[in-house]
MIDOSE-1310 file (N, C-alpha, C; in nm, 2 decimals, decimal comma, always signed):
residues 278
mkly	-1,02/-5,06/-0,90/-0,97/-4,99/-0,76/-0,90/-5,11/-0,67; -0,85/-5,07/-0,55/-0,77/-5,13/-0,45/-0,74/-5,05/-0,30; -0,80/-5,15/-0,20/-0,79/-5,08/-0,10/-0,71/-5,11/+0,03; -0,62/-5,02/+0,06/-0,54/-5,06/+0,18/-0,57/-5,04/+0,32
siet	-0,52/-5,10/+0,41/-0,56/-5,05/+0,57/-0,45/-4,98/+0,61; -0,41/-4,84/+0,67/-0,30/-4,82/+0,67/-0,33/-4,77/+0,83; -0,24/-4,82/+0,91/-0,24/-4,80/+1,08/-0,12/-4,69/+1,08; -0,20/-4,61/+1,12/-0,11/-4,47/+1,17/-0,01/-4,46/+1,31
gnfk	-0,09/-4,56/+1,41/-0,03/-4,60/+1,53/-0,14/-4,64/+1,63; -0,10/-4,62/+1,76/-0,24/-4,65/+1,87/-0,21/-4,56/+1,98; -0,29/-4,58/+2,05/-0,36/-4,45/+2,15/-0,44/-4,52/+2,24; -0,45/-4,43/+2,37/-0,55/-4,51/+2,50/-0,61/-4,39/+2,53
ldgg	-0,73/-4,40/+2,57/-0,84/-4,32/+2,62/-0,91/-4,38/+2,72; -0,96/-4,30/+2,81/-1,05/-4,37/+2,92/-1,15/-4,44/+2,89; -1,19/-4,55/+2,93/-1,31/-4,62/+2,92/-1,42/-4,58/+2,95; -1,43/-4,53/+3,02/-1,52/-4,49/+3,07/-1,58/-4,33/+2,96
amfg	-1,51/-4,26/+2,93/-1,53/-4,16/+2,84/-1,56/-4,23/+2,71; -1,53/-4,33/+2,65/-1,54/-4,43/+2,51/-1,69/-4,48/+2,56; -1,72/-4,53/+2,63/-1,85/-4,62/+2,63/-1,97/-4,51/+2,74; -1,93/-4,39/+2,78/-2,05/-4,34/+2,82/-2,12/-4,37/+2,96
vvpk	-2,24/-4,41/+2,94/-2,34/-4,45/+3,07/-2,31/-4,62/+3,06; -2,25/-4,68/+3,02/-2,24/-4,82/+3,01/-2,16/-4,87/+3,10; -2,18/-4,92/+3,22/-2,08/-4,97/+3,34/-1,98/-5,05/+3,28; -1,86/-5,02/+3,37/-1,72/-5,10/+3,33/-1,75/-5,23/+3,30
siwq	-1,83/-5,29/+3,40/-1,85/-5,43/+3,43/-1,88/-5,49/+3,32; -1,95/-5,40/+3,23/-2,00/-5,48/+3,08/-1,92/-5,45/+2,98; -1,88/-5,31/+2,95/-1,78/-5,27/+2,81/-1,67/-5,33/+2,85; -1,59/-5,37/+2,93/-1,47/-5,38/+2,97/-1,46/-5,56/+2,91
kanp	-1,57/-5,60/+2,90/-1,54/-5,76/+2,84/-1,53/-5,73/+2,68; -1,58/-5,66/+2,59/-1,51/-5,63/+2,46/-1,39/-5,55/+2,50; -1,37/-5,46/+2,55/-1,26/-5,36/+2,53/-1,19/-5,36/+2,66; -1,11/-5,46/+2,70/-1,07/-5,44/+2,84/-0,93/-5,35/+2,85
aden	-0,96/-5,27/+3,01/-0,89/-5,17/+3,03/-0,76/-5,19/+3,09; -0,67/-5,12/+3,13/-0,56/-5,14/+3,19/-0,57/-5,07/+3,34; -0,45/-5,09/+3,41/-0,48/-5,04/+3,54/-0,55/-4,92/+3,59; -0,53/-4,82/+3,50/-0,56/-4,71/+3,50/-0,70/-4,69/+3,42
nlcp	-0,77/-4,77/+3,38/-0,87/-4,74/+3,32/-0,88/-4,72/+3,16; -0,76/-4,75/+3,08/-0,74/-4,70/+3,00/-0,75/-4,79/+2,90; -0,83/-4,76/+2,74/-0,85/-4,87/+2,69/-0,73/-4,85/+2,54; -0,68/-4,93/+2,49/-0,58/-4,91/+2,36/-0,69/-4,94/+2,26
lamr	-0,63/-4,80/+2,16/-0,74/-4,80/+2,04/-0,65/-4,78/+1,93; -0,71/-4,82/+1,81/-0,63/-4,76/+1,68/-0,62/-4,66/+1,62; -0,57/-4,59/+1,54/-0,62/-4,47/+1,47/-0,60/-4,51/+1,30; -0,67/-4,60/+1,27/-0,65/-4,66/+1,12/-0,75/-4,55/+1,03
slli	-0,64/-4,56/+0,92/-0,69/-4,47/+0,77/-0,74/-4,61/+0,72; -0,80/-4,55/+0,60/-0,82/-4,59/+0,45/-0,75/-4,58/+0,35; -0,69/-4,61/+0,25/-0,62/-4,58/+0,12/-0,72/-4,65/+0,03; -0,77/-4,53/-0,10/-0,80/-4,59/-0,19/-0,73/-4,59/-0,33
edgd	-0,68/-4,66/-0,39/-0,59/-4,64/-0,51/-0,71/-4,65/-0,62; -0,75/-4,55/-0,72/-0,87/-4,55/-0,81/-0,81/-4,48/-0,93; -0,74/-4,56/-1,03/-0,71/-4,50/-1,14/-0,59/-4,42/-1,11; -0,58/-4,27/-1,15/-0,47/-4,18/-1,06/-0,50/-4,11/-0,97
rlil	-0,61/-4,17/-0,90/-0,61/-4,10/-0,75/-0,59/-4,21/-0,69; -0,49/-4,16/-0,55/-0,46/-4,20/-0,44/-0,51/-4,13/-0,28; -0,67/-4,18/-0,29/-0,74/-4,10/-0,15/-0,70/-4,19/-0,04; -0,66/-4,09/+0,07/-0,65/-4,12/+0,23/-0,73/-4,05/+0,29
vdtg	-0,82/-4,20/+0,40/-0,95/-4,11/+0,47/-0,88/-4,14/+0,59; -0,87/-3,99/+0,66/-0,82/-3,98/+0,82/-0,67/-3,99/+0,78; -0,62/-3,94/+0,88/-0,45/-3,91/+0,90/-0,42/-3,96/+1,04; -0,48/-3,99/+1,12/-0,44/-4,02/+1,27/-0,41/-3,89/+1,31
ignk	-0,30/-3,89/+1,44/-0,28/-3,81/+1,55/-0,15/-3,74/+1,50; -0,07/-3,75/+1,38/+0,04/-3,66/+1,36/+0,17/-3,69/+1,44; +0,25/-3,60/+1,43/+0,39/-3,64/+1,53/+0,41/-3,49/+1,55; +0,37/-3,35/+1,55/+0,43/-3,23/+1,55/+0,39/-3,16/+1,68
qsek	+0,31/-3,21/+1,80/+0,30/-3,18/+1,91/+0,40/-3,22/+1,99; +0,38/-3,14/+2,15/+0,46/-3,13/+2,23/+0,49/-3,31/+2,30; +0,57/-3,36/+2,37/+0,57/-3,47/+2,49/+0,46/-3,45/+2,56; +0,49/-3,35/+2,59/+0,35/-3,33/+2,70/+0,20/-3,34/+2,69
ffsh	+0,15/-3,29/+2,53/+0,06/-3,32/+2,45/+0,02/-3,42/+2,45; +0,14/-3,58/+2,42/+0,11/-3,66/+2,37/+0,12/-3,77/+2,51; +0,16/-3,72/+2,57/+0,14/-3,82/+2,72/+0,00/-3,83/+2,77; -0,09/-3,73/+2,71/-0,19/-3,78/+2,77/-0,29/-3,85/+2,68
yhlh	-0,23/-3,88/+2,53/-0,29/-4,03/+2,50/-0,18/-4,14/+2,47; -0,09/-4,16/+2,54/-0,05/-4,29/+2,56/-0,02/-4,35/+2,44; +0,06/-4,28/+2,33/+0,09/-4,35/+2,17/+0,18/-4,45/+2,21; +0,13/-4,54/+2,16/+0,21/-4,69/+2,15/+0,23/-4,79/+2,01
gsts	+0,31/-4,84/+2,02/+0,28/-4,93/+1,87/+0,40/-4,90/+1,79; +0,45/-4,97/+1,66/+0,56/-4,93/+1,59/+0,54/-4,88/+1,48; +0,39/-4,86/+1,45/+0,35/-4,83/+1,32/+0,31/-4,68/+1,28; +0,36/-4,64/+1,22/+0,30/-4,47/+1,15/+0,23/-4,48/+1,05
iess	+0,20/-4,33/+1,00/+0,14/-4,30/+0,85/+0,24/-4,36/+0,75; +0,37/-4,30/+0,80/+0,50/-4,31/+0,68/+0,51/-4,45/+0,67; +0,54/-4,54/+0,76/+0,57/-4,69/+0,74/+0,47/-4,75/+0,71; +0,32/-4,74/+0,74/+0,22/-4,83/+0,67/+0,19/-4,79/+0,52
laan	+0,21/-4,65/+0,48/+0,22/-4,62/+0,36/+0,37/-4,67/+0,25; +0,47/-4,71/+0,30/+0,54/-4,76/+0,23/+0,55/-4,90/+0,27; +0,52/-4,96/+0,35/+0,48/-5,12/+0,34/+0,38/-5,17/+0,21; +0,33/-5,07/+0,17/+0,23/-5,07/+0,05/+0,30/-5,04/-0,08
gfsk	+0,42/-4,96/-0,06/+0,49/-4,91/-0,20/+0,44/-4,81/-0,23; +0,40/-4,71/-0,12/+0,37/-4,56/-0,16/+0,46/-4,44/-0,03; +0,45/-4,30/-0,10/+0,49/-4,26/-0,01/+0,36/-4,09/+0,01; +0,40/-4,02/+0,10/+0,30/-3,90/+0,13/+0,32/-3,82/+0,01
ddit	+0,38/-3,83/-0,05/+0,40/-3,73/-0,18/+0,30/-3,77/-0,30; +0,30/-3,93/-0,29/+0,19/-3,98/-0,38/+0,05/-3,96/-0,36; +0,00/-3,93/-0,25/-0,15/-3,90/-0,19/-0,18/-3,78/-0,31; -0,30/-3,83/-0,33/-0,37/-3,72/-0,44/-0,50/-3,62/-0,37
dvfl	-0,54/-3,72/-0,27/-0,66/-3,67/-0,21/-0,67/-3,70/-0,05; -0,69/-3,61/+0,03/-0,69/-3,65/+0,19/-0,82/-3,64/+0,22; -0,90/-3,75/+0,25/-1,08/-3,70/+0,28/-1,09/-3,72/+0,43; -1,10/-3,60/+0,49/-1,10/-3,59/+0,63/-1,27/-3,63/+0,70
thlh	-1,30/-3,71/+0,76/-1,44/-3,75/+0,81/-1,45/-3,66/+0,94; -1,37/-3,61/+0,99/-1,38/-3,47/+1,09/-1,26/-3,44/+1,12; -1,27/-3,31/+1,21/-1,15/-3,24/+1,22/-1,10/-3,27/+1,39; -1,16/-3,36/+1,44/-1,09/-3,40/+1,59/-0,95/-3,45/+1,58
ldhv	-0,85/-3,41/+1,66/-0,70/-3,44/+1,67/-0,67/-3,55/+1,63; -0,76/-3,69/+1,66/-0,69/-3,84/+1,64/-0,72/-3,83/+1,49; -0,81/-3,77/+1,42/-0,83/-3,79/+1,27/-0,74/-3,69/+1,19; -0,72/-3,58/+1,20/-0,67/-3,47/+1,12/-0,54/-3,45/+1,13
ggav	-0,47/-3,47/+1,29/-0,33/-3,40/+1,33/-0,25/-3,47/+1,24; -0,27/-3,57/+1,14/-0,14/-3,58/+1,03/-0,16/-3,54/+0,92; -0,24/-3,45/+0,92/-0,24/-3,37/+0,79/-0,18/-3,28/+0,77; -0,09/-3,22/+0,91/-0,02/-3,14/+0,90/+0,07/-3,14/+0,96
ekhg	+0,22/-3,09/+0,93/+0,36/-3,12/+1,01/+0,42/-3,00/+1,00; +0,52/-2,98/+1,08/+0,61/-2,89/+1,12/+0,75/-2,90/+1,00; +0,76/-2,78/+0,94/+0,88/-2,74/+0,88/+0,96/-2,64/+0,98; +1,06/-2,67/+1,03/+1,12/-2,53/+1,08/+1,05/-2,49/+1,22
dkll	+1,00/-2,38/+1,16/+0,88/-2,29/+1,25/+0,79/-2,26/+1,15; +0,75/-2,35/+1,07/+0,63/-2,34/+0,98/+0,51/-2,47/+0,98; +0,42/-2,44/+0,98/+0,31/-2,56/+0,99/+0,23/-2,57/+0,85; +0,29/-2,68/+0,76/+0,22/-2,69/+0,65/+0,18/-2,84/+0,61
pafk	+0,08/-2,85/+0,50/+0,01/-2,99/+0,47/+0,12/-3,07/+0,51; +0,10/-3,20/+0,55/+0,17/-3,32/+0,53/+0,21/-3,41/+0,37; +0,11/-3,38/+0,33/+0,08/-3,44/+0,17/+0,09/-3,32/+0,08; +0,20/-3,27/+0,03/+0,23/-3,18/-0,04/+0,17/-3,19/-0,17
natf	+0,09/-3,29/-0,24/+0,03/-3,29/-0,39/-0,09/-3,31/-0,37; -0,18/-3,32/-0,24/-0,30/-3,34/-0,23/-0,39/-3,23/-0,22; -0,53/-3,26/-0,23/-0,62/-3,19/-0,18/-0,68/-3,23/-0,07; -0,72/-3,15/-0,01/-0,82/-3,20/+0,14/-0,94/-3,15/+0,13
wsnq	-1,03/-3,26/+0,17/-1,15/-3,23/+0,19/-1,21/-3,26/+0,31; -1,29/-3,15/+0,30/-1,38/-3,16/+0,42/-1,51/-3,05/+0,39; -1,63/-3,05/+0,50/-1,75/-2,98/+0,43/-1,76/-2,82/+0,53; -1,85/-2,76/+0,47/-1,85/-2,63/+0,51/-1,89/-2,63/+0,69
khwd	-2,03/-2,70/+0,69/-2,09/-2,69/+0,82/-1,97/-2,74/+0,96; -1,90/-2,82/+0,90/-1,84/-2,89/+0,99/-1,69/-2,82/+1,04; -1,65/-2,76/+0,94/-1,52/-2,65/+0,88/-1,57/-2,55/+1,00; -1,67/-2,44/+1,00/-1,75/-2,37/+1,06/-1,75/-2,43/+1,22
waln	-1,78/-2,55/+1,23/-1,83/-2,59/+1,37/-1,66/-2,58/+1,44; -1,58/-2,66/+1,36/-1,46/-2,66/+1,42/-1,37/-2,54/+1,45; -1,40/-2,43/+1,33/-1,33/-2,35/+1,38/-1,39/-2,23/+1,49; -1,50/-2,27/+1,53/-1,57/-2,21/+1,64/-1,65/-2,27/+1,73
pndr	-1,52/-2,36/+1,78/-1,57/-2,49/+1,89/-1,67/-2,45/+2,02; -1,75/-2,58/+2,04/-1,83/-2,52/+2,16/-1,69/-2,56/+2,27; -1,73/-2,55/+2,39/-1,65/-2,59/+2,52/-1,65/-2,74/+2,57; -1,72/-2,77/+2,51/-1,71/-2,94/+2,49/-1,61/-3,01/+2,42
ekas	-1,59/-2,98/+2,31/-1,51/-2,98/+2,16/-1,40/-2,92/+2,14; -1,35/-2,83/+2,23/-1,26/-2,74/+2,20/-1,14/-2,80/+2,22; -1,10/-2,91/+2,31/-0,97/-2,94/+2,31/-0,92/-3,04/+2,23; -1,08/-3,08/+2,11/-1,03/-3,18/+2,01/-1,00/-3,10/+1,85
flke	-1,03/-2,98/+1,86/-1,00/-2,90/+1,76/-0,92/-2,82/+1,77; -0,79/-2,84/+1,70/-0,68/-2,75/+1,75/-0,63/-2,68/+1,64; -0,66/-2,54/+1,63/-0,58/-2,46/+1,51/-0,52/-2,50/+1,41; -0,38/-2,53/+1,50/-0,28/-2,60/+1,43/-0,29/-2,71/+1,32
nilp	-0,39/-2,80/+1,38/-0,44/-2,90/+1,24/-0,50/-2,85/+1,16; -0,56/-2,75/+1,16/-0,67/-2,70/+1,06/-0,66/-2,58/+0,95; -0,59/-2,49/+1,03/-0,58/-2,38/+0,95/-0,47/-2,38/+0,84; -0,37/-2,44/+0,86/-0,26/-2,43/+0,75/-0,35/-2,50/+0,63
lhes	-0,43/-2,61/+0,66/-0,47/-2,65/+0,53/-0,55/-2,58/+0,43; -0,64/-2,47/+0,52/-0,68/-2,35/+0,44/-0,61/-2,24/+0,37; -0,49/-2,24/+0,47/-0,41/-2,12/+0,42/-0,31/-2,19/+0,31; -0,29/-2,31/+0,30/-0,24/-2,36/+0,16/-0,28/-2,37/+0,01
gqlr	-0,43/-2,35/+0,05/-0,51/-2,31/-0,11/-0,53/-2,48/-0,10; -0,50/-2,58/-0,04/-0,54/-2,72/-0,09/-0,66/-2,76/-0,04; -0,75/-2,65/+0,05/-0,88/-2,70/+0,09/-0,96/-2,70/+0,00; -1,08/-2,81/+0,00/-1,19/-2,83/-0,05/-1,33/-2,86/+0,01
liqe	-1,42/-2,78/+0,03/-1,51/-2,79/+0,09/-1,65/-2,85/+0,02; -1,70/-2,97/+0,06/-1,82/-3,04/+0,01/-1,94/-3,01/+0,04; -2,06/-3,01/+0,00/-2,20/-3,01/+0,05/-2,24/-3,14/+0,03; -2,39/-3,19/+0,15/-2,44/-3,29/+0,11/-2,51/-3,35/+0,00
gdmp	-2,48/-3,46/-0,02/-2,50/-3,50/-0,15/-2,36/-3,51/-0,29; -2,30/-3,45/-0,23/-2,20/-3,44/-0,35/-2,08/-3,58/-0,32; -2,07/-3,60/-0,49/-1,96/-3,73/-0,47/-1,84/-3,69/-0,54; -1,78/-3,65/-0,45/-1,60/-3,58/-0,52/-1,53/-3,70/-0,61
fgnd	-1,57/-3,81/-0,59/-1,49/-3,94/-0,63/-1,55/-4,02/-0,72; -1,67/-3,96/-0,75/-1,76/-4,04/-0,85/-1,83/-4,18/-0,79; -1,89/-4,24/-0,84/-2,05/-4,30/-0,75/-1,98/-4,40/-0,71; -1,85/-4,44/-0,69/-1,78/-4,55/-0,60/-1,76/-4,52/-0,48
fevr	-1,79/-4,39/-0,44/-1,74/-4,31/-0,31/-1,87/-4,20/-0,27; -1,97/-4,30/-0,20/-2,05/-4,23/-0,16/-2,02/-4,17/-0,02; -2,09/-4,04/+0,01/-2,06/-3,96/+0,13/-2,19/-3,96/+0,21; -2,18/-4,00/+0,37/-2,28/-3,98/+0,45/-2,27/-3,88/+0,53
ftyg	-2,35/-3,76/+0,56/-2,33/-3,70/+0,68/-2,42/-3,77/+0,81; -2,33/-3,74/+0,91/-2,38/-3,79/+1,05/-2,36/-3,66/+1,12; -2,45/-3,68/+1,25/-2,46/-3,53/+1,33/-2,46/-3,58/+1,48; -2,45/-3,72/+1,55/-2,44/-3,72/+1,68/-2,32/-3,73/+1,72
htea	-2,21/-3,75/+1,68/-2,09/-3,75/+1,74/-2,01/-3,62/+1,73; -2,05/-3,55/+1,61/-2,00/-3,36/+1,61/-2,10/-3,34/+1,48; -2,09/-3,21/+1,47/-2,15/-3,16/+1,35/-2,12/-3,20/+1,22; -2,22/-3,27/+1,12/-2,18/-3,31/+1,00/-2,02/-3,39/+0,97
mmlp	-2,04/-3,48/+1,05/-1,92/-3,60/+1,01/-1,92/-3,66/+0,92; -1,85/-3,70/+0,81/-1,86/-3,75/+0,72/-1,83/-3,93/+0,68; -1,91/-3,99/+0,66/-1,86/-4,12/+0,67/-1,85/-4,15/+0,48; -1,77/-4,22/+0,47/-1,75/-4,25/+0,34/-1,80/-4,44/+0,30
iiny	-1,89/-4,47/+0,19/-1,92/-4,57/+0,15/-1,85/-4,64/+0,03; -1,78/-4,74/+0,02/-1,67/-4,75/-0,08/-1,73/-4,88/-0,17; -1,79/-4,88/-0,28/-1,78/-5,01/-0,36/-1,70/-5,05/-0,42; -1,66/-5,18/-0,35/-1,55/-5,26/-0,38/-1,54/-5,40/-0,38
rsrk	-1,51/-5,47/-0,51/-1,57/-5,61/-0,51/-1,66/-5,67/-0,48; -1,79/-5,60/-0,52/-1,94/-5,63/-0,51/-1,97/-5,61/-0,39; -1,89/-5,56/-0,31/-1,93/-5,52/-0,17/-1,94/-5,38/-0,13; -2,01/-5,35/-0,01/-2,01/-5,20/+0,04/-1,93/-5,21/+0,15
ilfa	-1,83/-5,09/+0,15/-1,75/-5,08/+0,28/-1,78/-4,95/+0,33; -1,83/-4,93/+0,51/-1,85/-4,81/+0,56/-1,74/-4,83/+0,62; -1,65/-4,68/+0,60/-1,53/-4,65/+0,70/-1,63/-4,58/+0,82; -1,65/-4,65/+0,93/-1,74/-4,63/+1,05/-1,69/-4,49/+1,13
adlf	-1,55/-4,42/+1,09/-1,52/-4,35/+1,18/-1,57/-4,37/+1,32; -1,65/-4,23/+1,40/-1,66/-4,26/+1,53/-1,78/-4,30/+1,54; -1,90/-4,31/+1,45/-1,99/-4,36/+1,47/-2,03/-4,49/+1,54; -1,91/-4,61/+1,46/-1,88/-4,71/+1,55/-1,75/-4,74/+1,57
ptlg	-1,71/-4,67/+1,66/-1,51/-4,66/+1,70/-1,49/-4,84/+1,68; -1,52/-4,90/+1,79/-1,48/-5,06/+1,78/-1,61/-5,12/+1,78; -1,56/-5,24/+1,80/-1,66/-5,38/+1,78/-1,76/-5,31/+1,93; -1,72/-5,33/+2,03/-1,78/-5,29/+2,12/-1,88/-5,20/+2,17
hlpv	-1,88/-5,09/+2,03/-1,95/-5,02/+2,01/-2,09/-5,02/+1,93; -2,13/-5,14/+1,89/-2,22/-5,20/+1,77/-2,35/-5,16/+1,87; -2,39/-5,20/+2,00/-2,48/-5,19/+2,09/-2,55/-5,04/+2,06; -2,69/-5,02/+2,04/-2,71/-4,87/+2,00/-2,70/-4,77/+2,13
pyva	-2,69/-4,86/+2,26/-2,68/-4,73/+2,35/-2,56/-4,71/+2,41; -2,42/-4,80/+2,34/-2,32/-4,79/+2,37/-2,27/-4,65/+2,28; -2,30/-4,53/+2,35/-2,22/-4,42/+2,29/-2,11/-4,37/+2,37; -1,99/-4,31/+2,32/-1,91/-4,25/+2,39/-1,94/-4,09/+2,42
sydv	-1,88/-4,03/+2,56/-1,91/-3,94/+2,61/-1,86/-3,84/+2,50; -1,79/-3,85/+2,44/-1,74/-3,75/+2,36/-1,87/-3,72/+2,24; -1,94/-3,78/+2,24/-2,04/-3,76/+2,13/-2,13/-3,65/+2,19; -2,12/-3,56/+2,12/-2,17/-3,41/+2,15/-2,33/-3,42/+2,14
fplt	-2,39/-3,51/+2,07/-2,56/-3,54/+2,05/-2,59/-3,69/+2,06; -2,57/-3,76/+2,18/-2,59/-3,87/+2,19/-2,72/-3,93/+2,16; -2,80/-3,86/+2,16/-2,93/-3,96/+2,13/-2,97/-3,93/+1,97; -2,88/-3,85/+1,90/-2,89/-3,84/+1,77/-2,78/-3,95/+1,73
amee	-2,71/-3,95/+1,78/-2,62/-4,08/+1,75/-2,65/-4,22/+1,75; -2,76/-4,20/+1,87/-2,81/-4,35/+1,87/-2,91/-4,37/+1,77; -2,99/-4,27/+1,71/-3,08/-4,26/+1,62/-2,97/-4,34/+1,47; -2,88/-4,25/+1,45/-2,79/-4,26/+1,32/-2,75/-4,40/+1,37
kkkf	-2,68/-4,46/+1,45/-2,65/-4,58/+1,46/-2,76/-4,72/+1,42; -2,90/-4,70/+1,49/-2,97/-4,78/+1,45/-3,01/-4,81/+1,30; -3,01/-4,64/+1,20/-3,04/-4,68/+1,09/-2,95/-4,72/+1,02; -2,79/-4,67/+1,03/-2,68/-4,75/+0,97/-2,68/-4,91/+1,01
lqea	-2,70/-4,93/+1,10/-2,67/-5,11/+1,14/-2,82/-5,18/+1,04; -2,91/-5,09/+1,04/-3,02/-5,19/+0,97/-2,98/-5,19/+0,83; -2,93/-5,08/+0,76/-2,89/-5,06/+0,62/-2,79/-5,15/+0,56; -2,67/-5,15/+0,67/-2,56/-5,24/+0,66/-2,59/-5,41/+0,66
fdkn	-2,74/-5,41/+0,76/-2,76/-5,58/+0,73/-2,81/-5,60/+0,65; -2,90/-5,50/+0,60/-2,99/-5,54/+0,47/-2,91/-5,53/+0,36; -2,80/-5,48/+0,33/-2,72/-5,47/+0,22/-2,58/-5,51/+0,24; -2,57/-5,62/+0,34/-2,43/-5,69/+0,34/-2,34/-5,57/+0,34
fill	-2,33/-5,50/+0,43/-2,21/-5,41/+0,43/-2,10/-5,48/+0,53; -1,99/-5,43/+0,51/-1,87/-5,49/+0,58/-1,82/-5,32/+0,63; -1,85/-5,33/+0,80/-1,80/-5,22/+0,86/-1,62/-5,20/+0,86; -1,59/-5,12/+0,84/-1,45/-5,09/+0,89/-1,41/-5,00/+0,99
lehd	-1,35/-5,07/+1,08/-1,36/-4,99/+1,21/-1,20/-4,93/+1,23; -1,22/-4,79/+1,26/-1,13/-4,72/+1,25/-1,03/-4,69/+1,42; -1,08/-4,74/+1,51/-1,05/-4,70/+1,63/-1,03/-4,86/+1,71; -1,08/-4,97/+1,63/-1,06/-5,08/+1,71/-0,88/-5,14/+1,70
avne	-0,86/-5,17/+1,82/-0,71/-5,23/+1,80/-0,70/-5,33/+1,79; -0,80/-5,45/+1,75/-0,79/-5,58/+1,75/-0,86/-5,60/+1,63; -0,99/-5,57/+1,61/-1,07/-5,61/+1,48/-1,11/-5,50/+1,39; -1,07/-5,55/+1,27/-1,07/-5,44/+1,16/-1,15/-5,42/+1,06
cisl	-1,24/-5,53/+1,02/-1,34/-5,55/+0,96/-1,44/-5,66/+1,02; -1,60/-5,59/+1,03/-1,65/-5,69/+1,03/-1,80/-5,69/+0,95; -1,86/-5,81/+0,93/-2,02/-5,83/+0,88/-2,10/-5,84/+0,99; -2,22/-5,83/+0,96/-2,32/-5,83/+1,09/-2,41/-5,92/+1,06
kete	-2,50/-5,96/+1,18/-2,58/-6,06/+1,19/-2,65/-5,99/+1,33; -2,82/-6,03/+1,27/-2,92/-6,01/+1,36/-2,92/-6,10/+1,45; -2,96/-6,07/+1,62/-2,96/-6,13/+1,71/-3,09/-6,10/+1,80; -3,11/-6,17/+1,90/-3,26/-6,09/+1,98/-3,21/-6,00/+2,07
kgfr	-3,06/-5,95/+2,05/-3,04/-5,81/+2,15/-2,97/-5,72/+2,05; -3,00/-5,73/+1,94/-2,97/-5,64/+1,79/-2,87/-5,72/+1,71; -2,81/-5,58/+1,62/-2,71/-5,64/+1,54/-2,56/-5,68/+1,63; -2,49/-5,77/+1,56/-2,35/-5,81/+1,65/-2,30/-5,82/+1,49
aedi	-2,15/-5,87/+1,55/-2,07/-5,93/+1,47/-2,07/-6,04/+1,40; -2,10/-6,10/+1,24/-2,07/-6,21/+1,23/-1,98/-6,29/+1,20; -1,86/-6,21/+1,13/-1,74/-6,27/+1,08/-1,65/-6,12/+1,09; -1,55/-6,17/+1,18/-1,46/-6,06/+1,17/-1,32/-6,08/+1,08
fkla	-1,25/-5,98/+1,02/-1,14/-6,01/+0,94/-1,09/-5,86/+0,88; -0,96/-5,91/+0,80/-0,90/-5,83/+0,77/-0,92/-5,76/+0,63; -0,90/-5,62/+0,58/-0,95/-5,57/+0,49/-0,88/-5,63/+0,38; -0,75/-5,70/+0,40/-0,70/-5,76/+0,25/-0,72/-5,89/+0,26
di	-0,81/-5,92/+0,36/-0,89/-6,06/+0,30/-0,99/-6,06/+0,21; -1,07/-5,93/+0,18/-1,18/-5,95/+0,11/-1,15/-5,98/-0,06
């Protein structure tokens, strides 16, 4: 098995939305904002090369939306999913599986692209993986999440016949790819835990979007059930520390991977490094 960090581009979100009730005077120390109170964030995917399988975890925001749409997210940087795959010797046609942690626009947008007036899967040879609970949640969104679940990002996956839905406890890629379900950020978000070179790597998705979100009360306003998210963070942090997990941070524009240490204030980052350095 070999793992690759795939940078799909950067965007910006409001710092207050990213850190909820935590005061700016505190959160800006770890995630400095610009003059418009916007924090730069990554959209980092994970590519897993395992035998004949090439599994991509999440796809970034994509490029099919309008200029007006993208203006709300302040896209920047020179990387794209295509260029990052190419830098590692792959193309989108090589991908056999796309595992979607959840169907918010910055995680699934790159799964579908425009071909003329048609919307088609961007990975034509891939199987796309979600789960029934989250799929139903995304197709019938609550008012709070409605703007994050876009039908054009989701329905073409089903219409293509390439979608597969798993259940809690399933391990679609074998014992080295464990799937954990969480319910704080959104209904039934899936977090992969990968066995890799004698370590376990947690793809943290939106449970721990950035290094600045390690403290348990630091939950984003985007989290639909914040108290649930806090309890999930406590459990994952304890397990990650006890079992020496590596956390791969999907949205941190500076810090890619971290290990944990226990302090009097709770769990914090011990080592910060690149996935390629493992």
